[in-house]
LUMZA-809079 format. One record per residue (C-alpha): residue number from 1; z, x, y. Coordinates in nm, 3 decimals. Each point is the difference from the previous one (the first is absolute). Last residue first. Example, Ala and Ser with C-alpha at 12.3 -4.5 7.8 and 13.67 -1.06 7.14 Angstrom:
2
+-----+---------+---------+---------+
: seq :      zz :      xx :      yy :
+-----+---------+---------+---------+
:   2 :   0.714 :   1.367 :  -0.106 :
:   1 :   0.066 :  -0.137 :  -0.344 :
+-----+---------+---------+---------+
REM end
This chain:
167
+-----+---------+---------+---------+
: seq :      zz :      xx :      yy :
+-----+---------+---------+---------+
: 167 :  12.330 :   5.136 :  11.203 :
: 166 :   0.328 :   0.110 :   0.151 :
: 165 :   0.263 :   0.200 :  -0.187 :
: 164 :   0.343 :  -0.108 :   0.106 :
: 163 :   0.251 :   0.249 :   0.139 :
: 162 :   0.156 :  -0.229 :   0.263 :
: 161 :  -0.184 :   0.192 :   0.275 :
: 160 :  -0.324 :  -0.062 :  -0.192 :
: 159 :   0.066 :  -0.373 :  -0.009 :
: 158 :   0.069 :  -0.011 :   0.375 :
: 157 :  -0.305 :   0.213 :   0.082 :
: 156 :  -0.232 :  -0.230 :  -0.196 :
: 155 :   0.172 :  -0.303 :   0.148 :
: 154 :  -0.053 :   0.119 :   0.358 :
: 153 :  -0.358 :   0.097 :  -0.078 :
: 152 :  -0.075 :  -0.353 :  -0.114 :
: 151 :   0.232 :  -0.222 :  -0.201 :
: 150 :  -0.224 :  -0.303 :   0.072 :
: 149 :  -0.262 :   0.098 :   0.262 :
: 148 :   0.122 :   0.248 :   0.266 :
: 147 :  -0.233 :   0.285 :  -0.094 :
: 146 :  -0.312 :  -0.208 :   0.050 :
: 145 :  -0.297 :   0.240 :  -0.008 :
: 144 :   0.190 :   0.233 :  -0.238 :
: 143 :   0.032 :  -0.288 :  -0.241 :
: 142 :   0.294 :   0.012 :  -0.234 :
: 141 :   0.075 :  -0.266 :  -0.258 :
: 140 :   0.321 :   0.114 :  -0.161 :
: 139 :   0.103 :   0.127 :  -0.342 :
: 138 :   0.363 :   0.092 :  -0.046 :
: 137 :   0.183 :   0.277 :  -0.179 :
: 136 :   0.306 :   0.103 :  -0.200 :
: 135 :   0.212 :  -0.304 :   0.082 :
: 134 :   0.349 :   0.044 :  -0.145 :
: 133 :   0.198 :  -0.030 :   0.324 :
: 132 :  -0.075 :  -0.371 :   0.024 :
: 131 :   0.011 :  -0.252 :   0.285 :
: 130 :  -0.089 :   0.248 :   0.275 :
: 129 :  -0.367 :   0.024 :  -0.102 :
: 128 :  -0.025 :  -0.379 :  -0.031 :
: 127 :   0.161 :  -0.065 :   0.340 :
: 126 :  -0.215 :   0.267 :   0.167 :
: 125 :  -0.318 :  -0.156 :  -0.139 :
: 124 :   0.104 :  -0.347 :   0.120 :
: 123 :   0.059 :   0.137 :   0.350 :
: 122 :  -0.337 :   0.181 :  -0.011 :
: 121 :  -0.176 :  -0.328 :  -0.074 :
: 120 :  -0.157 :  -0.111 :  -0.330 :
: 119 :  -0.215 :   0.121 :  -0.290 :
: 118 :   0.166 :   0.263 :  -0.221 :
: 117 :  -0.036 :   0.175 :  -0.331 :
: 116 :   0.321 :   0.090 :  -0.174 :
: 115 :   0.167 :   0.289 :  -0.176 :
: 114 :   0.178 :   0.087 :  -0.321 :
: 113 :  -0.043 :   0.325 :  -0.190 :
: 112 :  -0.022 :   0.064 :  -0.375 :
: 111 :  -0.004 :  -0.353 :  -0.139 :
: 110 :   0.021 :  -0.090 :  -0.371 :
: 109 :   0.238 :   0.291 :  -0.053 :
: 108 :   0.316 :  -0.186 :  -0.104 :
: 107 :   0.187 :   0.093 :   0.317 :
: 106 :  -0.301 :  -0.083 :   0.218 :
: 105 :  -0.029 :  -0.348 :  -0.152 :
: 104 :   0.376 :  -0.052 :   0.042 :
: 103 :  -0.015 :   0.103 :   0.368 :
: 102 :  -0.302 :  -0.228 :   0.044 :
: 101 :   0.196 :  -0.302 :  -0.129 :
: 100 :   0.289 :   0.078 :   0.234 :
:  99 :  -0.251 :   0.025 :   0.286 :
:  98 :  -0.187 :  -0.317 :  -0.095 :
:  97 :   0.315 :  -0.211 :  -0.002 :
:  96 :  -0.143 :  -0.347 :   0.069 :
:  95 :   0.130 :   0.023 :   0.359 :
:  94 :  -0.207 :   0.314 :   0.050 :
:  93 :  -0.305 :  -0.176 :  -0.142 :
:  92 :   0.030 :  -0.288 :   0.251 :
:  91 :   0.109 :   0.210 :   0.298 :
:  90 :  -0.292 :   0.240 :  -0.051 :
:  89 :  -0.251 :  -0.286 :  -0.029 :
:  88 :   0.118 :  -0.149 :   0.328 :
:  87 :   0.007 :   0.337 :   0.180 :
:  86 :  -0.340 :   0.116 :  -0.118 :
:  85 :  -0.054 :   0.196 :  -0.315 :
:  84 :  -0.350 :   0.047 :  -0.136 :
:  83 :   0.086 :   0.132 :  -0.346 :
:  82 :   0.339 :   0.130 :  -0.109 :
:  81 :  -0.128 :   0.339 :  -0.102 :
:  80 :   0.035 :   0.206 :  -0.316 :
:  79 :  -0.085 :   0.370 :  -0.001 :
:  78 :   0.000 :   0.185 :  -0.334 :
:  77 :  -0.038 :  -0.310 :  -0.217 :
:  76 :   0.145 :   0.044 :  -0.347 :
:  75 :  -0.068 :  -0.048 :  -0.371 :
:  74 :  -0.377 :  -0.011 :   0.053 :
:  73 :  -0.277 :  -0.224 :  -0.127 :
:  72 :  -0.094 :  -0.106 :   0.354 :
:  71 :  -0.026 :  -0.362 :  -0.108 :
:  70 :   0.312 :   0.030 :  -0.216 :
:  69 :   0.201 :   0.160 :   0.280 :
:  68 :  -0.129 :  -0.267 :   0.238 :
:  67 :   0.102 :  -0.283 :  -0.231 :
:  66 :   0.347 :   0.146 :  -0.037 :
:  65 :   0.025 :   0.039 :   0.379 :
:  64 :  -0.108 :  -0.361 :   0.056 :
:  63 :   0.249 :  -0.145 :  -0.247 :
:  62 :   0.280 :   0.229 :   0.113 :
:  61 :  -0.023 :  -0.112 :   0.364 :
:  60 :  -0.078 :  -0.357 :  -0.111 :
:  59 :   0.349 :  -0.036 :  -0.150 :
:  58 :   0.137 :  -0.017 :   0.356 :
:  57 :  -0.179 :  -0.330 :   0.073 :
:  56 :  -0.318 :  -0.106 :   0.179 :
:  55 :  -0.171 :   0.338 :   0.039 :
:  54 :  -0.368 :  -0.057 :   0.080 :
:  53 :   0.032 :   0.106 :   0.366 :
:  52 :   0.170 :   0.321 :  -0.119 :
:  51 :  -0.301 :   0.121 :  -0.200 :
:  50 :   0.172 :   0.321 :  -0.119 :
:  49 :  -0.230 :   0.291 :   0.087 :
:  48 :  -0.166 :   0.292 :  -0.170 :
:  47 :   0.004 :   0.374 :   0.044 :
:  46 :  -0.108 :   0.252 :  -0.261 :
:  45 :   0.057 :   0.374 :   0.030 :
:  44 :  -0.281 :   0.190 :  -0.164 :
:  43 :  -0.071 :   0.264 :  -0.264 :
:  42 :   0.203 :  -0.149 :  -0.286 :
:  41 :  -0.197 :  -0.323 :   0.024 :
:  40 :  -0.327 :   0.193 :  -0.038 :
:  39 :   0.077 :   0.126 :  -0.350 :
:  38 :  -0.261 :  -0.198 :  -0.191 :
:  37 :   0.093 :  -0.335 :   0.156 :
:  36 :   0.027 :  -0.045 :   0.377 :
:  35 :  -0.308 :  -0.222 :   0.025 :
:  34 :   0.146 :  -0.248 :  -0.251 :
:  33 :   0.323 :  -0.042 :   0.199 :
:  32 :  -0.203 :  -0.019 :   0.320 :
:  31 :  -0.203 :  -0.290 :  -0.139 :
:  30 :   0.317 :  -0.182 :  -0.105 :
:  29 :   0.148 :   0.054 :   0.347 :
:  28 :  -0.317 :  -0.110 :   0.181 :
:  27 :  -0.058 :  -0.330 :  -0.183 :
:  26 :   0.220 :  -0.239 :   0.201 :
:  25 :  -0.277 :  -0.148 :   0.212 :
:  24 :  -0.122 :   0.344 :   0.103 :
:  23 :   0.344 :   0.096 :   0.130 :
:  22 :   0.274 :  -0.256 :  -0.072 :
:  21 :   0.257 :   0.224 :  -0.177 :
:  20 :  -0.055 :   0.306 :   0.214 :
:  19 :  -0.160 :   0.346 :  -0.019 :
:  18 :   0.035 :   0.342 :   0.162 :
:  17 :  -0.106 :   0.323 :  -0.173 :
:  16 :   0.153 :   0.333 :   0.099 :
:  15 :  -0.111 :   0.343 :  -0.131 :
:  14 :  -0.356 :   0.037 :   0.129 :
:  13 :  -0.096 :   0.363 :  -0.058 :
:  12 :  -0.359 :   0.022 :  -0.120 :
:  11 :   0.055 :  -0.104 :  -0.362 :
:  10 :   0.199 :  -0.293 :   0.134 :
:   9 :  -0.292 :  -0.111 :   0.217 :
:   8 :  -0.243 :   0.041 :  -0.290 :
:   7 :   0.234 :  -0.205 :  -0.218 :
:   6 :   0.005 :  -0.279 :   0.255 :
:   5 :  -0.379 :   0.007 :   0.039 :
:   4 :  -0.066 :   0.004 :  -0.375 :
:   3 :   0.238 :  -0.290 :  -0.050 :
:   2 :  -0.180 :  -0.193 :   0.276 :
:   1 :  -0.336 :   0.064 :  -0.168 :
+-----+---------+---------+---------+
REM end
């Protein structure tokens, strides 16, 4: 039924599908890979996320991405996010060389565009945005009833002014 729903959405104009390594107890990427068979993969942009909290050493960046590519049954991820960054997690993966690793993954076609999803204060958001000129986009939690929470309206406007797409 879920495959039918996803394909129906694509048939009716949806062109971006977001996923992540841990979603649905780690089964979502493999499901999506199967659902996008029969020509559907070519009709959408796929986003998924590096589980940064699970990264223990630099080799994990490649290990997780390789697993995700296999799960999704695709040679490349259109939009790849460093998942659920906060300042502590950002410093840890940054210091392990995630940006150099990502540059290599983009150069060899495994990643199309690099971004991050975010859960922390505006100051932390600004530090992450400013740390790398290669960000294409970011994903923030945005609640129009609480525009000051986390990155908030200020972060949305900051990212847009820097040329980042905002999800």
